[in-house]
N, C-alpha and C positions, 0 to 999 in steps of 0.2 A: 689895476685897470688892465684888461686884456688887450693885446696888440690888435691892430686892424690889419686884416689880410688884404693883399692886393686883389683887385677885381678879378684878375685872371685866375688866381687860386680859388676864389670863392666860386667862380663859374665852373671850374673843374671839379670841385668838391660837390657842387650841385649835381653834376653829371654822374659822379660816383654814387651819390645818394639815389638818383633815379634808377640806376642799374641794379642796385642791391635792394631797394625797397620791395618788400614782399607782401605788404598788406595795405588796406585802405581804411582810413578813419575819417568820418565827416566829409567824405568825398575827395580826400587828398591822400596821396601816396605816403606811406609810413614804413618804418623799419621795426621789425620785431627784435628782441634781444639776440636771437640767432643771426639775423641779418646784420645787425650792428657788429657782432663779433667777426663775421666774415669780412666786413668792409674795413675794419680798423685794425685787426690783429695780424701782425707779421708773425712768422714762425717762432720767434724767440719770446714773444710776449702774449699773454692772454689778457686782453683788455675787457673781457666781459664783465668784470667787477665794476667797471666804470659806467655801465648802462644806467644805473640809478642816478649818477651824476649828470649824464646827458639828458635823462628824462626829468626835466626840472618840474613838471607838473604832475608827475606820478601817474601818467596815463597808461603805462605799460607798453607804449609804442613811441617812436621818435618821429617828429616832423622834420622837414628839411632844415628849418631854422635851428632846431635842437642839434642836429648833426653838425651843421657848420659852426654853431656856437661852441660845441665840444672840441672840434678840431682847432678852433681859434685858441681855446684855453690851453691846449697842449703846447702852444708856442710861448706861453707866458713864462717869464723867468721863475715865478713861484708856482709853476704848474704842479710839481711833485707834492708840495704841502697842501695846495688847494684841492687837488684831486683826492688825496687820501683823507683829508679832513671832511670833504663833502661826502665821500663814499661811506666813511665809517661813523661820522658824527661822534667822534670818540668821547666816551666818558673817561674819567680819570683812571678807572680800573684797567682799561685797555692800554693806557699810556705808561703805566709803571714799569713794564718790562722794557719799554723803549728808552726810559730815562734812568734806568737802574744804576748807570755809571755815575750819575750826578746826585749826591746826597741832598743837596739843596733843592733840586727839582722834585725829588721823591718826597721830601718834607712838605713842599708846597702843595702837592697833589693829595696828600693824606686826607684832608678834611674837605676837599672840594669835589662834588659829584660831576661837575661839568666845567669846561673852560672855553674861552673864546678862541676864534681862529688865530688872532694875533698872538695870544699866549701859547697856543699849540705850536705855531711856527717857531717862536722864540725858544721854547723849551726843546724842540727837536734839534734846532741848530746848536744849542748849548750842549745837549746830550751827545751830539755827534762829535763836537770838539773834545768832550771828555773822553769818549771812546778812542779817539785818535791818540790822545795823550797816554791813556792806559795801555794801548797797544804798543806804543814806543817804549814805555817804561818796562813792560814785560819782556821786550826784546833786548833790553840793556840792563841785565842784572848787576853789572859792575858799577853802574851809575856814571859811565863815562860821557854821557850826552851824545853818544854816537851809536850807530848800528851797522852791521855788515851789509854789503850790497845784496847778498842772497836773502837776508831777512827783510830788506827794504821791499823787494818785489812781493814777498808773501804778505806783508802788512798792507802795502799799497793796494793790492787786489781786493782787500776787504772793504775799501772805501771808494775806489774809482774803478771803472771798467778798463782793465789793462790785460792784454794777452801776453803770455810769457815769450812768444815768438815775435812780438811786434818790434818795430825799430826803436820805440821808446824804451822798452825793456832791455834791448841790447845795448843802449847807450847810458843806462843808469850809472855805470861805473865811472863815467866822465864827471859825475857830480861829487865824487869822493874828495876828501880834503886834500889828498895828494895821490899821485899815480900808484904809489906802493901801498897805501894804507887800506884801500878797499872799504873805507868806512865813511858813512854819511852823517853829518851833524844834524842836530834837532831842528835848527832854523831852516836848513835846506830841505829837510824832510817835510816840514810844515808848508813850505813854499811849493813843493812838488804836489802834495795832496790838494792844496788850495787851487793850484793851477789846473790840475786835471779834473777837479770835481765838477767844473762847469766850463767846458771848452768854448761855449759861446762868448765868454768873457775875452778870450784870446782874439776872436774875430772882431769884437766890438771895441777893443781897446785902442787907445792912442798913446803916444809916448808919455803923456802927462796925466793919464787917467787911471783906469781900474787896476792895472797890474802893479804890484809893489816892486821895488828895485830888485829884491832877491828873486821874485817870481819871473821878472824879465830876464835875469841872468840864467835861471834854470831853463826858460824857454829857448833862449839863444843857443845854449849848450846842446840841448836835445835836438833842436831843429837843424843846427849846422853840423852836429857830430864832432865838434871840436871843443876841447876843454877850455873853459874861460873865454869862450867866444863873446864878443861885444855886440854882434849883430847877426842876423840871419835873413835869408831871402824870403820874399812872400810865398814862393812855391814851397820851400821847406817848412814854413810855419803852417801852411795849409795841410801838408802831409801829417803834421803833428795832430791837427784838429781831426783829420780823417781817421787817424789811428785811434784817437780817444773814442770816437763815435762807433768805430767798426765793431766793437764788442756787442753793441745792441742793434747792429744792422740785421736785417732779415738774412736767414741762411740761404745762400744761392741755390736755386733749384736746378736740377739737371735739365738742360734744354733738349728738346726733341729735335734732332737733326734729320731731315728727310734723306733717304738714300738717293745717291746720284741716279738720274734716269739713264737707262740704256739707250743706245742709238735709236732703236725702234720706238721706245717710249717718248723720246725727245721729238721724233717726227710726228708721232700721234698728238703730243701736247701742242706743237705748233699748228697742226691741222685743227685741233680743238679751238685754239685761239682764232684761227682764220675763220672758222665757221661762225663763231660768236660775233666776230667783227663784221662779217658779212650781213648777218641778221640785224645787228645794231645799226650798221651803216645804212641799210635799206630803210629802216624806220626813220632815222634822222633825215634822210633825203626826202622822203615823202612828206614829212611834216612841213618842210620849208620850200618845197618846189615852186609854189606860186611866187614867192619873193625872188627866187633865183631867176625865174622868167622875166620879171620886171627889171631886175638888175641887168640882165643880158641886153634887153631892148634899149635900156637907157644908155648903156656903154656903146652900143652900136650906132646910136644917133649922132650924126655929124653936125657941127655948127656951121660949116661952110659947104652946103649942098644945095642942089636945085630945089626950089620950093621952100616951104616953111618947115620948122621943126614939128615933128608929129606929136611929141610929148613935152609938156612943160616941166614936169617933175615926176617922181616915182609914184605919187598918189594919182596923178593924172593918167599915167601909163596904166596903172592898175584898173582904173575906172574904164578907160577906153578898151582895154582887152576884154573886159566883161561885156561891155556894150556891143562891141563889134564881133566878138568870137564866142561869147557865152562863158559860163563858168568853166566848162571843159577846156577853154582856151588857155586858162591858167595852168593846165597840166599837160600842155602840148609838149611832147618829147619825154614824158615821164617814164615810158616803157624802157627805152634805151638807157635812161638814167639809172633805173633800178637794176637793170642787167649789168651795167658797168660799175655802179657804185658799190655793189657787193664785194667784188674782188678788190676794188680800189681802197675802200675803207678797211677791208680785212687785212690786206698786205701792209697798209700804213700802220695799223694798230699792232699787228704781229711783229713787224720789224722794229717798231719803237720799243715794245716790251722786250724783245730779244736782245737788242743792242744795250738797252738800259741794264738788263741783268748782267751783261758782260762788264759794264763799267761800275757796277755797284760793289762796294766793299762787302765781302761775305761775312766778316766779323761784326761790323757796325751797322750794316744796312744802309750806309750813307753813299751818296753819289755826288760828285762835283758838278757845279753848274755847267762847266764846259762839256762834261760827259752827257748831261741831259740835253744840251743843245745839239751835240753831235748825233745823239740817238734820234732826236726829232728831225734833223736835217737829212739823215740817211733814210728815215721813214718817208719823208717828203719826196726824196729823189726816187725811191723805189716805186712809188705809186704812179709816176708819170707814164709808165708803160701801159697802164690801164686808163689813166686820167685823160691823156691827150686824145685818143680816138673817141672816148666817151664825150669829151667836151665839144669836139668839132661837130659831131653828129647832133648832139643836143642843141648847140647854138643855131645850127642851120634849120633845125626843126622849130626852134623858138621864134625865129624871125620870119618864118614863112607867112604868118598871118599878116604882118605889115607889108610884106612884098606883094601878096595877093591883093591887098587893099589898094596899093599904089598902082597896080596893073589894071585896075578897073578903068575902062574907057580907052586904054592904050591899044595899039595894034599888035603888041607883043603878047603872045599867049603864054601864060605861066600856069602850070598845074601843080597841085600839092604832091610832094614826094614823101615816101615813107623812109624809115631808117635804112632798110636794106638797099633801096635805090641810091640813097646818099652814099652809103659805104661803097657800092659798086662804082659810082662816079668818081669818088676820091681815090680809090685804090689803096694799097698798103702804104705807099709813100705819102699820099695825101692825108691819110689818117693821122700822120705825125707832123703835119704842118703846124708851125707855132710851138713845137716842143721845147725850143730854147726858152721861150717866154713862159711856158708852163713850168719848167724847172726853176726859172727865176722867181716865180710866184710860190710854188709849192715847197721848195727847200727852206726859205726863210720863214714861211708861214708855219710849217711844222716845228721848226726849231724854236720859234717864239711860243707857239701854242702849247706844246707839251711841257715846256719848262714852266710857263706860267701856271698851267693846270696843276702840275705837281706841287708847286709852292703854295698855290691857293689852298689846296687840300690840306697841306701840312701846316702852314703858318697861319691861315685864316680860319679854316674849319677844323683844325687840330686832329687830322687823321693820325691814328696810332694811339691817341688817348681815348678815342671812342669810335664807334662804328658810324660812318657817315650815312645819312639817310638819302632818300631820293632827291629831296630839295637841295641838300648840300652838294650832291654830285652834279645836279642840273645847273645850279648857280656857278659852281667852280668851272664847269665846261663852258658855260655861256660867257662868263666874264673873261676867261682866257681867250675866247675867240674874238673879242672886240679889238684889242691892239693888233693881234695877228692878222685879222681881216683887213683893217684899215691901212696898216703900214704896207701891205702887199698889193693894194689896189692898183698902183701904176702898172705893175707887171700883168695884172689881170686885164686891164684896159688894152695893153699892147697885144696880149694873147687873143683877146676877142676880135680886135681889128684884123689880125693876121688870119684868123680862122673863118671869118665870114666872107661871103661873096660880095665884092663891091658893086653897088648899083651904079647905073649910068650917071656920070658926073661926079662920082666920089673918087677920092684919092686911092690909088693902089699902092700897097706896101710890099716891098721885096724881101724884107727881113726885120730882125729885131731892132737893130740900130737905125735902120731906115724908117721904121714905124715910129720909134721914139722921137727922131729928129723932125719928121713931118708933123706929128701930132703937136709937138711944142711950137713949131713955126706957124701952123695954121690955126691952132685953137688955144694956145697958151698953156701955162703950167697947170691951171685948174682942170684942164681936160683929163689929166692923168688920174684925177680922183673922181671922175664921173661914176655914178653908181656906187660910190663909197658907202654912203648910209645904207643903201639897199644891200650891199655886200655884208655889212655888219649885221643887219637884221636877218640876213639869210644864214651866214656862217655861224654867228653866235648861238642862236637856238639850235641849229643843226648839230653842231659839235657838242652842245650841252646835252641834247637828247641822245646823240650817238654814244658819248662816253658814259652817260648815266645808264643806258641800256647795256652797254658793254660790261660795266662793272657789276650791275645787278644780275645779269645772266651768269657771270662767273660765280656769284654767290648761290644762285638758285640751282645751277647745274654744274657743280664743281667737277674738275677733272679727277678721275679715280686715283686715289692714293694721295691727293693733295690735302694737307691739313689746313684748316682755317681757324685761327684763334678766335675764341668766343669773346663777345664784348665784356663779359664778366671777368675773364682772365686778363684782358687789357686793363680793366678798371682796377683789378687787384694789384697789378704792377704799379699803376698810377697812384693807387691809394698808399702803397708802401713808399713810393717816391715823395708824395705830398706830405705824408707823415714824416717830416724831415728828420734828419739825424738828431736835432735838438729835441723835437717832439718825442722821439723814441727814448731819448735819454731821460727826459722828464717822466715819461710814462713808466719806465723801468724803475726809477727811484720811488715813484708813488706806490708801485706794487710792493716794493720792499717795506714801505711803511704799513701797508695793509696786511701783508702775509708773512713777513719775517719777524718773528718775535725777538730774534737777536738783533735785528735792525742794523744792517751794514749799508749805510746810505750810498747809493751809486754803484754797489758791487754788481758784478756781471751776473745776469740771470740766465742760466744755461737753458737750452731748448729742452722741452719735455720730451721724453722718449716713449 
C-alpha cells in the first residue's frame, strides 16, 4: 500500500503538473512523455522509462491524478521493485541474468514463462543477498572471513551509493577488528551494507525496532567518528543519512550571479522603482478615494459639539455626501491626492525594497523579521515628508462640503477654496502641522504592513515555489493592510484632529499629547477608533491594488539587465526537492533493475555525459 502524501505536498505536485503540462485531452491538461521527463528527471536519473508505469490506462498522456499517483509511489518502501516490475512486466527470460548468482532461483525460473510481483520481489532480494556474499568471498581468497578496508569500499560501492570522499568512506577504518588490523569481519560487512542499502530505515528506527544490534553499533561508530561508540547525536546521524542520499542527489547547477550594479546603474534602478511605485500608488489611491473621504469625515465628527451629529455611521455618511454634493463629492480633493500620492507611495516602496535588500542574506535570500520590520518602519518614516502636506490639504478639501452645509443660513460667509489657496494659507510650517502624529501612524503601519505582506506571500501563497498571480498579490496586499490599518487608527484620529480647522464650539488641540488627552477625556477610548472600519476598507484594498500593480509592472517592464526566473525553472527546482532523497534512491534502484543486466542494487548511477 502506497503512503499518503501530506496535503501540502499534493498541492505543490499539482502546481508542478500544471506548469509542465503541455497538451490537452478530453478538455483537461495532460503531460506528454517529454513533459513527464522534464518534470521528474533530475540530472543524475533518466526517469522517462517510468512513463508507462505512470500511464496506468495506456492513453499516451498523463493526467494530474496519474502524475501525483506516480510521485506517491516513489515514496513507497518497495518502490524500486514495484516500478521495475510494472515497467518491464518481466518474463523469466529477462530475470535470469539478475538471479544468476543464485542456482536455486535460476532453476525455479527455468520452466516458468512468467511470475508474480511477490515472487519477483523475493527472488530479487535473494539474488542480491547472494551477490553480496559472492563479492565478499571473491575478496577473501584465504577464507579468513575478513577483507581489507580498501576492498570494503570497492565492494560496498557495488551495492550502496557511497562516494569515496564522503565522511562515511573516511571512517570505514573505525569498523576494523582492531586499530592495527585494517580488516573488516563478515558480520560487520553485512551490517554495513544492510544499514546503507535503505537509509530511510535509519530515520524511522527506534531503539527497539528495525536496526539490528550490530547495525546500531556500525551506525554509532560512523556517525560519531569514534571506534566502539555506544551512541551518536541526532545531528551526526542525520549527516550519515544525507551522505547516503547525496550520491543520487541532483548535480548542483552553476548559479547565475548578476554583476554588481555601478553607481549610475544603482541610481537608475532606484529611479525605475520610484517611477513604478508612483504609477502603482496613483492607481491604488484612485480606487479607494471615496472610502478615504468617508473615513476623514467620520473621524472629524465630534461627539460633544454644538448641534447634532451629522453622520450616524460610515454608510450614512456615504449616502449624505452623494445626496448633498453629488457623485463628484466623493472625489473632492482627489487631484492633490494623486499629485502627492505618487511620490509618497514611490518613496515608501523604494525605501522598503532598498533597506530589505541590505538586510537580506545574499547566500540564502533570507531576512530576519526584525530586518523586515525595520525596513518597513524606515519606509514609513521616509514618506512623511510627502504624506503630511498631502494629508492636510486633502483633509481640508474633504471637509469643505460639510462646512459649507453648516454655513447655510449663518451670517458668516464661507467660500470654497482650492488646493493652491489652502497651501498659501498654511505656509511651509503649516503644511507639516500634525507631522508627529503622521509619523506615529505611518512608521508602525509600514512596519506591520510590509512584514505581514512578505510572510503572506511566502507562507500562505507559497511565493518561490510558483509565480503568484494577480489575485494572490491582491489578496496578500489586502489582508496585510487589515491589521496595519486598524492598529494605527488612534494615531490617524489624532492626526486628523490636529490638521483640520476647528469649527465654532469645538475643542482646539495644541499638540499630540494634548489631542490624545482631550479626546480621551471628552469622548472616551472608543473615539480613538472612529473611522476604523472605513480605514480598513480604504487601506486594505488600496495597498492590495498598489502592491499588485507594483509587482506586476516589475514583471511587465523589467529593469534592463535584471534576470527573472521562469516559473518552469522554479518548478524544476521544486520538483527535485519534492522528489525527496528517498524517492530518488528508490528510482535509481529501479533503473538498475531495468537497465543493468549485471544488477548492482543501489549502486551509484553516474550522470550521463
